[in-house]
C-alpha positions as CSV (number, residue, x, y, z in Angstrom):
1,M,39.0,6.6,36.3
2,A,35.8,8.7,36.7
3,K,35.5,11.8,34.5
4,I,35.1,15.3,35.9
5,K,34.8,18.8,34.4
6,R,38.2,20.5,34.6
7,K,40.7,22.4,32.6
8,I,43.0,20.5,30.2
9,I,45.3,21.2,27.2
10,R,43.7,21.2,23.8
11,I,45.9,20.6,20.7
12,D,44.7,21.9,17.3
13,E,46.2,19.2,15.0
14,E,45.6,21.4,11.9
15,K,47.9,24.1,13.4
16,C,50.4,21.6,15.0
17,D,53.5,21.0,12.7
18,G,55.1,18.5,15.1
19,C,58.1,20.8,16.0
20,G,58.2,19.3,19.5
21,L,59.0,22.6,21.3
22,C,56.1,22.0,23.7
23,I,57.5,18.6,24.9
24,P,60.3,19.8,27.3
25,S,58.1,22.6,28.7
26,C,55.6,20.1,30.1
27,P,56.7,19.3,33.7
28,E,54.4,16.2,33.7
29,G,55.9,14.6,30.6
30,A,52.3,14.5,29.3
31,L,53.1,15.4,25.7
32,Q,54.7,13.3,22.9
33,I,55.0,13.6,19.2
34,I,53.0,10.8,17.6
35,E,52.7,10.4,13.9
36,G,54.0,14.0,13.4
37,K,51.7,15.7,15.8
38,A,51.8,16.6,19.5
39,K,49.5,14.5,21.5
40,L,48.6,13.9,25.2
41,V,50.0,10.6,26.5
42,K,47.0,10.4,28.9
43,E,44.3,12.9,29.9
44,S,45.0,12.3,33.5
45,F,48.7,13.3,33.1
46,C,47.8,17.0,32.2
47,D,47.2,19.3,35.2
48,G,45.6,21.9,33.0
49,L,47.9,24.8,34.3
50,G,49.2,25.4,30.7
51,A,53.0,25.4,31.3
52,C,53.5,24.4,27.7
53,L,51.4,27.2,26.1
54,G,54.1,29.8,25.5
55,D,56.4,27.4,23.6
56,C,54.1,26.6,20.6
57,P,55.1,28.9,17.7
58,Q,52.0,27.9,15.8
59,G,49.5,28.7,18.5
60,A,48.2,25.1,18.4
61,L,47.9,24.8,22.2
62,T,45.0,26.2,24.3
63,I,43.4,25.5,27.6
64,T,39.8,24.2,27.5
65,E,37.4,23.1,30.2
66,V,35.7,19.8,29.4
67,E,34.7,16.5,31.1
68,V,37.8,14.4,31.2
69,E,39.7,12.1,33.5
70,G,40.8,13.7,36.7
71,Y,44.5,14.6,37.2
72,D,46.5,11.7,38.5
73,E,49.6,12.9,40.4
74,E,50.7,9.4,41.4
75,G,50.4,8.3,37.8
76,V,52.4,11.2,36.7
77,I,55.2,10.5,39.1
78,A,55.3,6.8,38.0
79,H,55.3,7.9,34.4
80,I,58.2,10.3,34.9
81,K,60.2,7.8,36.9
82,E,59.8,5.2,34.1
83,E,60.1,7.4,31.0
84,S,62.0,10.6,31.9
85,P,63.5,10.6,35.4
86,E,65.4,13.7,34.6
87,L,62.1,15.6,34.7
88,L,61.4,14.8,38.3
89,E,63.1,17.9,39.7
90,K,61.3,20.1,37.3
91,H,58.0,18.5,38.1
92,L,58.5,18.9,41.9
93,A,59.5,22.6,41.4
94,H,56.3,23.0,39.3
95,L,54.2,21.5,42.1
96,K,55.8,23.8,44.6
97,A,55.4,26.9,42.5
98,H,51.7,26.2,41.8
99,A,50.7,24.8,45.1
100,D,47.8,27.3,45.5
101,E,46.4,26.3,42.1
102,L,46.5,22.5,42.6
103,P,43.6,21.8,45.0
104,E,41.1,22.1,42.3
105,H,42.9,19.5,40.2
106,H,43.3,17.1,43.0
107,S,39.8,17.5,44.5
108,H,38.5,14.4,42.7
109,A,40.7,12.3,44.9
110,G,40.0,14.1,48.1
111,I,43.5,15.5,48.2
112,T,44.0,19.1,49.5
113,S,47.0,20.3,47.6
114,C,49.2,17.3,46.7
115,P,49.3,13.7,47.8
116,S,51.7,14.4,50.7
117,A,49.2,16.8,52.2
118,Q,46.2,14.4,52.1
119,M,44.5,14.3,55.5
120,L,44.4,10.7,56.9
121,H,43.8,9.1,60.2
122,W,43.8,5.5,61.5
123,E,43.7,3.7,64.8
124,G,46.7,1.8,66.0
125,K,46.6,-1.7,67.2
126,E,46.6,-2.3,70.9
127,E,49.4,-4.8,71.8
128,A,49.9,-6.2,75.3
129,V,53.4,-5.5,76.5
130,E,54.6,-6.9,79.8
131,E,57.4,-4.5,80.4
132,K,58.4,-1.4,78.5
133,V,61.9,-1.7,77.1
134,R,63.8,1.5,76.6
135,T,66.4,1.5,73.8
136,S,69.4,3.8,73.3
137,S,69.7,6.4,70.5
138,E,71.9,5.3,67.6
139,L,72.6,8.9,66.6
140,R,76.3,9.6,66.5
141,Q,76.5,13.1,65.0
142,W,75.2,16.7,65.1
143,P,73.8,18.5,63.1
144,I,71.7,16.2,61.0
145,Q,69.6,18.6,58.9
146,F,70.9,18.6,55.3
147,H,71.2,22.4,55.0
148,L,73.3,22.5,58.2
149,V,75.7,19.5,57.9
150,P,79.2,20.6,56.8
151,P,80.4,18.7,53.7
152,G,83.7,18.1,55.3
153,A,82.4,16.9,58.7
154,P,84.5,14.1,60.2
155,Y,81.5,11.8,60.6
156,F,81.2,11.6,56.8
157,K,84.7,10.3,56.4
158,N,84.6,6.7,55.1
159,A,81.0,6.5,56.2
160,D,77.9,4.7,55.1
161,L,75.6,7.6,54.4
162,A,71.8,7.6,54.9
163,L,69.8,10.4,53.2
164,V,66.4,10.4,55.0
165,A,63.1,12.1,54.5
166,D,62.4,13.9,57.7
167,C,59.0,12.2,58.1
168,V,60.5,8.7,58.1
169,P,61.6,8.4,61.7
170,F,58.1,9.4,62.8
171,A,56.4,6.8,60.6
172,Y,58.9,3.9,61.1
173,A,59.0,2.8,64.7
174,D,62.3,0.9,64.6
175,F,64.2,3.6,62.6
176,H,67.2,3.8,65.0
177,A,67.8,0.0,65.2
178,D,67.1,-0.8,61.5
179,F,68.4,2.2,59.6
180,L,70.4,4.6,61.8
181,K,72.8,2.3,63.6
182,G,76.3,2.7,62.1
183,Q,75.2,5.3,59.6
184,A,76.1,8.9,59.0
185,I,72.8,10.8,58.3
186,A,71.4,13.8,56.6
187,I,67.7,14.6,56.8
188,G,65.5,16.9,54.6
189,C,62.2,17.4,52.8
190,P,62.4,17.4,48.9
191,K,58.9,19.1,48.8
192,L,59.7,22.1,51.1
193,D,63.4,22.5,50.9
194,D,65.8,23.7,48.1
195,I,66.5,20.7,45.8
196,D,69.3,22.3,43.9
197,A,71.1,23.2,47.2
198,Y,70.7,19.6,48.3
199,V,72.2,18.3,45.1
200,D,75.2,20.6,45.5
201,K,75.7,19.7,49.1
202,L,75.6,16.0,48.5
203,T,77.9,16.3,45.5
204,Q,80.4,18.0,47.8
205,I,80.0,15.4,50.5
206,L,80.6,12.6,48.0
207,G,83.6,14.3,46.5
208,S,85.4,15.0,49.7
209,S,84.5,12.3,52.2
210,D,85.1,8.8,50.5
211,I,81.5,7.8,51.3
212,K,81.3,3.9,51.2
213,S,77.6,3.6,50.4
214,L,74.5,5.7,49.9
215,K,71.1,4.8,51.3
216,I,67.9,6.8,50.5
217,I,65.0,6.3,52.9
218,H,61.8,8.1,51.9
219,M,58.1,8.1,52.3
220,E,55.7,6.6,49.7
221,V,54.1,10.0,48.8
222,P,55.1,11.1,45.3
223,C,57.0,14.3,46.2
224,C,59.3,12.3,48.5
225,Y,60.8,10.5,45.5
226,G,62.7,13.8,45.0
227,L,65.4,12.4,47.4
228,V,66.2,9.6,45.0
229,H,66.6,12.2,42.2
230,I,68.9,14.3,44.5
231,A,71.1,11.2,45.2
232,R,71.3,10.1,41.5
233,E,72.1,13.7,40.3
234,A,74.8,14.1,43.0
235,L,76.3,10.7,42.0
236,R,76.4,11.8,38.4
237,K,78.0,15.2,39.2
238,S,80.6,13.7,41.6
239,G,81.5,10.8,39.2
240,K,81.3,8.4,42.1
241,A,80.2,4.7,41.8
242,L,78.8,3.5,45.1
243,P,76.5,0.8,46.4
244,F,73.1,2.5,46.3
245,E,70.0,1.5,48.1
246,S,66.5,3.0,48.0
247,I,63.9,2.2,50.7
248,I,60.3,3.3,50.6
249,I,58.3,3.6,53.9
250,G,54.5,3.5,53.9
251,I,52.6,6.2,55.8
252,K,51.4,3.5,58.2
253,G,55.0,2.7,59.1
254,E,55.8,-0.4,57.0
255,V,58.7,-1.0,54.6
256,L,57.0,-1.1,51.1
257,K,60.1,-1.7,48.9
258,E,63.8,-2.0,49.1
259,R,66.0,-1.7,46.0
260,A,69.8,-2.0,45.9
261,S,72.1,-1.3,42.9
262,K,75.6,-0.1,41.9
263,D,75.2,3.5,40.8
264,A,77.9,5.3,38.8
265,G,78.1,9.1,38.3
């Protein structure tokens, strides 16, 4: 990764006593205690905003501006998912709270504020179609927005539930036929909406409606992975063990990955 001049955390090893109080305050999971001292896991994991500064009793942490690797949001998300998935909600909240400060740190990748806001454009393929075929809607409920659906709604009773990022039906052309048919649904945006409220709502739905299975369908952009966190946290809080499937949709409309498992609360 090319180096750029930007702000990043600096750790004075002479002052650091390895207490570890800075570790949980870093929303990127960029700090670890290694050989008795706090150290950066990778330069590109530190956004330079200094969320950890106030938690060092020795004053060993400062912000400096030097030539280092650019901030890598996608790398941070992958690191959090692998090492500390419980940090994901905190990290997404951090992104939302500091949205106005992030463009500078993402500018090396041409991203305006976070990966989900990157401006892209591409041309679609022209396909010859002899006759346009109209299909029927597979939607069997209303409302569908996560904040509006009642936890005790009759369409949740003994249902297979799909929790869907609200960009998915626009990106994936066959959404109704492939993912909506036979499903109860709730849609939302983990970047713009209230994650805690979503966790509470889904916990209520799982606890009162005998949901048979849970499917999460989200976009490939990092902040959209918050839906998976919402589902896992609600499963944990409800104590439910359900068939659980996560499906990732690419921004160009393709299915990138499908993963099924048995998740317990």
